[in-house]
N, C-alpha and C positions, 0 to 999 in steps of 0.2 A: 307581572306583564304590564299592567297599567301604570307603575312606577317606572319602567323600563321604559315606556312608548313617552310618557311626560316628559323623562329626561331627555331623551332623543329629539321631541318638539322643541325643547326649551335651548339644546345645544345648537340646534340648526337655525333658530331665531336669531339666538347671541352673534353665530356665525354669520348670517345675514347681514345683522347692524354692525357689526365691525368691519365688514368690507365696504361699506357706505363712504363715501368721499366727502361727505358735507363738511365734516371737521378740517379736513386738509383744506378744504377752498378757504374756509374762514380764516384758517391761522398761516396760510402762506398768503402771497399777493398776488395770486390767482384771480381771486375775486375781482381786481381792478382790472384784469385783462380782460375778462368776462365782461366787466361793463363796459368797456373800451370796445369790444366787438359787438356788442348790442348796439351803441351808440353809431358805429360804421354802419351797421344793417338799418338802422333808421336812417341814416343820409342817405344810403343807396336807394332804400324803398321809397320813404317819403318825400325826401328831397331830389332824387335821381341823380345823384353826384356820381356819375361815371358807373351806373348800377352794375353792368356788365361785367364789370371787375372788381367793383369793391363789394359787392355781395359774397362773391366768393371768398375773396380774400378775408373777410370779416368774419364768415364761417369756418373758414378753416382756423383764424384766430382764436375763434371759439372752442371749437373742438380739442386743440391742441392745449388748452390750459383747463380742459375739465379732468381733475385728477382720477386716474383709474381708465381713461381710455386707450393708452398706449398706442395711440397711432401714428406717433412722431418720437423718433428717438435721437435727442442733438449728438449724443455720441456715436452715433453711427456714422457722422460726418464731421468729427472733431479733427480739429487740425486743417480742415480744408479738404480731406480726403475722404473716400467713402471706403468703409473699413468691411471688407467683402466678407472677411472671415467669421464677422458676427452677426451678417445681414440675415442670411436664413433663419437663424435660432430667433433673432429678437424682432426683426423688422414688422411694423404695421402697414395699413393700408398707405398711408401720408408717406412713409418713407419710401413707397416704390412709386409712388407719384411724383415725390421730390426730385428721383433719379433723372425726370425730363429737365429739371431745371438745373441739377448738379452736372449733367453730362453737357449741358448747351443745347437741348433739342427743343425745347418748346419757344423761346424768343426767335431762332429764325423762322419758323413756321408761322409764328404770328406776323413777322415781316412777310412770307410769303403771300398770308391773307390780304395784309394793307396794300402791297403791290397790284393784286388782284381787283381792289376797291377804287384804286387811285389813277386818276387822269395825270400822266406828265405832260399834256399838251400845253398849260399855260408856262410852265418851265422850259419847253422846246422852243416856244415862241416868245419868249423873251430869257434870253441866258442871263442877262445880268442879275436877275433874281438870286442866282447861286450866290453871288457877293451877300445879298440880304440874309442869306440862310447861314452863310459861313460868320458873318457878325452877330447874328443871336446865339452863336454857340461861345460867345465870350463870358457868358456867364459860368460855363462847364470851367474853364481855367480859372478864373478870377475864385471860384470856391474852391477848386484844387489847391491852388497855393493859399488861399486862407485857411483851408484844413491843414495843410503842412505847417503854417506859423502856427497853428494851435495845437501842435502836438502829434498828429498823426502820423501814421506811416503813410510813404507814398500810396501803396495799395488802397489805403482806407480813404487817402484824400481823393484819389482817382475815382473810387465807388462813390463818395459823397458829391464831387463835383460834377459828375454826369447827370444827376438829378436835374441840373439845370437845363438839359437839353427836351425837358417834359416828354420823355421817349420811356415809358415803363419797360416794354421788354429788352431796351439797350441798357438800361439801368439794372434790371435784374441778371442779365448774361455778365455785366462786367463785374458785378457784386460777387456774384456765384464763383466766378473766377479767382478774383483777386481778396474779396475779403468776406467769405459766406458768413462769418459770425455777425456781420451788419446786414445780412438780406433783410429780415423782417423791417427794421425801422426804415430802410432805403425805399423798400419796395412801398410801403406804406404812404411814405412821405411823397416818392415819385408820382404814385396815382392819385394822391391826394390834391396834389397841386396841378395834375393835369384836369381833375375835376373842376378845381376853382379857376380854371383859365378867364372865366367871363367876370369873374369877380376881381381878380389880380391884376389883369392886362389893363382894362380901361383907365384907371387913374394914374398908370405908368404913362400911356400913350396920351393923356391928354396934358399931364405936365409937361410932355417933352416936346409939345406940337403948339402951335398957333391955330386958332378958328380958322384962318384963312387956308393955312396947309391943310386942316383937315376937310375942308370943302372940296378941295381940287379933284376936279372929273378926270380920270385918264381915258387916254384914247383906245377904243376897243383892240385887244390882240388880234395878230393875225392868224388865219386859218393852219393848221398843222395837218399833215399829209400822212397817210397811213404808212409809208414809207419811212418817214421820220420816226413816227411812234415805235417802228417794230425795231429801227437800227438802235434808237437811244438806249434801250435795256441792255443790247448786246454790249455796245460800246463803253457804257459805263461799267458794266461788269468786268471787260478786260481790262479797262484803264486803272479802275482804283483796285484791283486784285493785284495787278503788276506793281502798282505804287504801295498798296499796303496790305499784304496778305493776310493779316491777322482779322481785317475787315470783312472776309471774303465771306463768312458765312452769313451775315445779316445782309450786305449788298447783294448777293447772288441772288439769295431767297426772294429779297424784295422787288431785284429785277426780273426775275423767273416768273414771279406772280403779275408783274405787269405785262410781260411779254404773253404769257397765257392768256389775259384781257384783250390785247390788243392785235393778237396774230389773226384773230377769227376764224380760226381753225379746231379751237379747244374749248368750246363753249360749254361743254361738262364739266371740263377740269376748272374752267375761271366759278363756276356755280358752285362747285366743291370746296374749292379754296375759300371764297367769300362766305360760305353758309356753313355747312358741315363741320369741315377742317376748323375753321375759325372758332365755331362754338365750342367744339370738343375740347381744343386746347386751351382755350379760355379759360374753361371749367377747371381741367387739370391743373393748368398754371395759377390761377387765382387761389384754390385750395390750398396746394402746395407750398405755394409763398407765404400765406396767411400762416400754416403751420410752423413757419419758423419763428413768429411773433410771439415766443415764451414770456412769462413773467420775468425769467432771468435776463434774457436778452433784451427786452423792451424796457423795464423800470429801472433806468439808470439815467444819470446825468449826460451820458455821450448821446443817447437818443434825442433828447431836447437839443442839444448842438446840433445833430445832423438834421433835424426838422426845420432849426432856424437857418442853418447853411444851404440847406435846399431851396427854401423861400428867397434865400439872396440869390442865389446861382439863377433861379428863375426870373426872379426881378431883373438881375443884370443882363441877363440874355435876351429879355424883352426889349430893356433901354437900349441894348447895343444895336438891335435891329431896326430900332425907330430912327436912332441917330445917323445911321448909315443912310437910312432912307431920306433923312433931313439933307445929307450931303449929296444924295443923287438928284435931290429936287433942285436942290443950289445949281448942280453941274447942268442939267437938263433944262433949267431956266424955267421951272414951275412945271413939268409933265409929270412928275412922280408925286404921289401922295403918300407921305412918309408914314401913315396909320400900316402899310401892308409889310413893313419892316417887323413888325409885332409879330407877324406870322411865320417868322422865320424859326420859331421854336417849332419842335417836332408834333405838337398835339393835331394831329391830322384827323377831321378837317377844322376841328372846334378853333382852332387861334384865325384861322382865316374866315370864317364867320364872325368871330368877334370883331376883325378889321372891316368888315362889310358893315356890321351893326353901328360901329361907333361912327362910322364915314357916313353911313345913312342919316343917322341922328342928325349930324351937323348941315347934312345936304341933301334933301329927299331923292334927288336925281343922282346920286352917287352910288356906283354898283361897283365895289372892289374885289368882290370874292373871288373871282377868276386870277384877276390880278395878283390877290394874295395867296392863291393856291400855288403859285410859282414859289416864292419864297417858302411857304408851308412844305412844300415836296423837297425843296433844296435842304431845308432844316432837318428833314428825315434821314437824308444822304449824309448830312453833317455829321448829325450826332453818331451814326454808324462809322464815319471816318475817325471820329474823337474816340469813340469805343476802342477803335483797331488800334489808335496812336497808344493809349494807354494798356492796352493788351500786350502790345509789341515791347512795350519800355517795362512793364513790370511784372507780367505773369512768368512766374518759374517754371 
């Protein structure tokens, strides 16, 4: 009896040890991804680089690369399709959360929250800001054509190019539809560059402008009536949807969020959109996107290429906005500070704050924030339109 008991204990311990996954971590490339995930967690917590999204993305990256966790299965989404016949038998927690990305649910909900948190008044007061937002999308199309030249498919090139808009939800939506196998690298690149806006943009802004241009003080914007603020999201929704139906999910939710904010009769909904809904969707989106950054998908030359092209796209977009700002400055005979053009990328409101910071450093009397918010909001609309163009052209 004692011998049998010892045998059972020995078998149990041996079975327990055999199920440990430490050996698989060491012998595979997963340990590299675990270190990368820990590094991103450090950036999010210690350096506060876009922590609200970088932290859940990094944690999703961590748990998807832990052998044996079985929380995310790439084979369930192979070929860009959800394999429902295998889903109930093998799906883990992150597979279910990832459906919100795959089915295009999370990005429009993020846009709803962004709309509820954003004041469109500066754009309405200065409609010329739309041109600066459009110019800042130059990086998207520059990276698209560069990626095509590098041998990528049009779907992959469109997904890489959209990083230049500095708009994480838009990048995720486009990539999940066109090139889901690249979702991990593209999402990490997009949100990394969004977090690094205060680092990447100022050198480009200073390189392309003179000190005299950076010190220009702009005239105060005209007041915008409540009627204008209510009509604007309705008109934009109708016009953009009729012009480009594939952009409707993003534009309509962005404008709905803003209408909820500006109508004055849905305060509870506005608070929910900007707080509870935004926070819940951010957690689900971040963790599920991070889960796609597996060792197999991430540790290759293509990932490095995507990161490099994404940086180029972001830099060109910033330069495009600043250069058009210089043109507008010349046309208006010195009334436009070119620095506000850099805010044409979609990182709201961070890019506008960078314009304010750089301008005020040159001239303490300079207050560019509200002027820069016009191009910033226009950039959000512009990136959504660019996404709609790509989806209408390449989505099967």
